N, C-alpha and C positions, 0 to 999 in steps of 0.2 A: 165837239160836234163831228159826226162821221161824214164821209164823202156824200152819201145820199142826203144827209141833212144840209150840207153845203149847197147841193144842187137845188133842193127844195126851197131853201131860203133865198137863193138868187132868183129863182123863177117867181116866187111869191112877192118878194120885196122890190124887184126891178124887172117887171115884165117887159117884153119887147113892144107891146102895143102897136103892132103893125110894122115895126122895124125901122121905118124911115125917120129921119130927124131933119128939121129945117137946115137948109144948106146955104152957103154963100161965102163971100170973101172972109178969110180968117177962120174958116171951119176946117177941122181935121178929125180923123177917127183912127182909133187903134183897136187891135184885136188882142184881148187877154185870153190866151189859150190855156185851158186847164186840161190836164190828163193825169192818169195814174200810171206809175211804173212800179211794179212790185208792191202795189197797194199804197204807195206814197204819192200824195198830190204834188204835181209839178206845174210849172208854167214855162213859157218860151219868151226869152228876151233876146235882143241882138245888140251887138256893139256896132255902131255906125262906122262906116269907112272914114278914115282920117282925111281922105281926099274930098269929102263932101263940103260944100260951102256952109250948109246949115247943120248945126249940132254935130260937128265932126268928133268921132271917137266916143260919143255919149252912148249910154245904155238905155234902151227903150223897148217898148212893145212894137211889133210890126204895125205899120200904119203910115198915114201921111195926109197931105192936104186933099180936100175935095177938089175934083177936076171936072171941067165941063164934060158931060157925057156920063158922069156918075149919076145914077138914079137918086141916090140918097147917101147918107153917111155910112150906112151899113155896107153899101156897094163899095164905097171908098176903102173901108177897112179890109174887106175881102180882096179887092183888087190889089191893094198895096201889099198884103200878106203874100199873095201869089207872086208879085213882082220881086219882093225882097227875099223870100224864103222858098220860092217854088212850091208853095203849099196850097193845095186846093181845098178850102174849107167851104162846106155847103151852108147856105143860109139856114137850113134846117138844124144845123149843129149849134147855132147861136141861141143861147137861152136867156140872156139878160143884157140890159143896157144900164150901166152904172151912171151916176151923176157925172156931168162933165167937169173938166178942170181947165183953167186958163194958164198958158205958159208965160214965162217972163217976157216973151216977145209978142204977147197979145193974141195968140192963137187959141181959140176955143176947141178943146179936144174932147170928143165923145168916145168913151171906152165901151166896147161890146165884149161880152164874155162868151166864149165858144168852148164846147167840149170836144175833145179828140179821143177816139177809141178805135183802133189802138193808138199808142203814143205816136206823135207826128215824126216824120222823117223830113228834116229841113235841109235844103240845099241853098246856101247863101249866094245871092247875087253879088259877086266881088266888086261891082261898081258902087254898090250901096252898103254892103254889110261886110264887116271885117270878121266877125265871129258870131256864132249862135250859142246862146247860153240857155241851159235848161235846168234851172235850179229847183230843188225841192222847196215847196212853199213854207213849211213850218220853220226850218232852219233860217230861211231868208227873212221871215218876219222876226225871228229872234235876233237877227243881226242889226236891228234898229238902233241907231245912234242919234242922239240930239247933237246938233252942231251949231256953231256960230261962225259960219264961213261967209266971207264977203265976195269972193271971186271963185266960182260963180256963187251968187247968193243962195243960201240954203239954210233951213233951220233943222233939218234932219235928213238922214240918208239910211239906206240899207247897203249891205255889202255881200257880194258873192265872190269869194276869193279876193283877188286884187281889184275887183270891179266895184266902183262906187255908183250907186243908183240913187239919184236925187231928182229934185224938181217935180214935174208933172208925173213922171213914171213912179216916183216914190209916193206921191199923194194918191195915185190910183192903187198902188199896192197896199198902202195903209188902209184905204177905205175898204178894199176887198177883204183884208184881214179882219177889220172891225166887224164886217157883216158876217163872215162865215165862222168866226171864232166866238161869237156871242151865243150863249145858250138861252 
């Protein structure tokens, strides 16, 4: 499926329906940023700072917990993306809301999909983000490996160079791949 087909499938199968999602304790949101660089689809991931108490050093999408003052979970995803990557994504650039996933720690994560054109320029907040990763999606999906890992528990992962992508982030990536790679 080509890029335009990806976008159409996401808009059709996972419409925003007003954008907001129920919020409360244990709710979080992430932004799955899609863009093309030299016609190749990419996304934006980040390696969390080793100094963080929660999920140090893990690879994930920009995002975080719902906070008082956030209108809805889309607001949470956009706010966190700005804080972590100094990236201002407009709500109008958000085209889909994928099904949520639950983390091992019991947090319900709602993934929103946004398009960035031109490709995003990310400036990581060093207090939260150790590195920004911008992998091409097709090779990333091809890196899929089934695993039997007990610590941290995981049944599959993706790899981008030395970076292991597992857990909720891997489940979101897998779901996105299943949606856009189906003809």
